[in-house]
N, C-alpha and C positions, 0 to 999 in steps of 0.2 A: 504494499500499500504506499502510496506517495501523498505527502501533505504539500499543497501548492499555495504559495503566497504571491499575490499579484500586486504590483506597484506600478505607478505611472512615472516614467522617467523621460524627461525631455519630450513630453507629449506622446509617448508610446507606452503601451502596456507590456510590462516584463513580468515573467513568472519565475519565481525561485522554487525549485523542486527539492524537497527534502527526502533524500533517499538514505535515511539514517539506518535502515536495515541492510543497506548494500544489495547486491544481487548475487545470487548463486544459481548458476544455470545447469548444474548437473556434474556428471562424472568427469574428472580430468580438470575441472576448474576453468575450461576455456571460456573467456568472456566475463568471468566473475569480477565484481568490483566491490572494494571495501566501502564502508559508509561514506557518502558524499552529498554535495548539493550540485544541481544543474541550474544554470541561467538560461532561459529560453524566451523567445518572443511569444506573446499571448496567442498569436494566430498559427503557431506551430510548436506546440509543446512536446511533440514526440521527437523530432530530429532538428528543429530550428536552432540557429546560432545567433548570438548577439555580438556585433563587432567589438573587439577588445576584451571579450570574455573567454576564459578557458573552457575546455569541454566538461571538466569535472573539477570541483573544489573539494578536496579531501578534508576530512575533519582535522588532520594534523597540519593543514596549510595555514600560514600566517600571512596577513597583509603586509606588503612591503611599505614601510614608512620612510 
């Protein structure tokens, strides 16, 4: 299950997907992901990308200051 939070940024709706459970796809671990967040455009929450954002933000990741 994914929790989604929607924000308006610079006039566009952006969705932050909370994948805190990670993904386990089966035997061998191919494609598995540890817990993370995704940042996606509201009109394509499955595969969409937002300019300047990484594909995944893992829970161990820290912002660069």
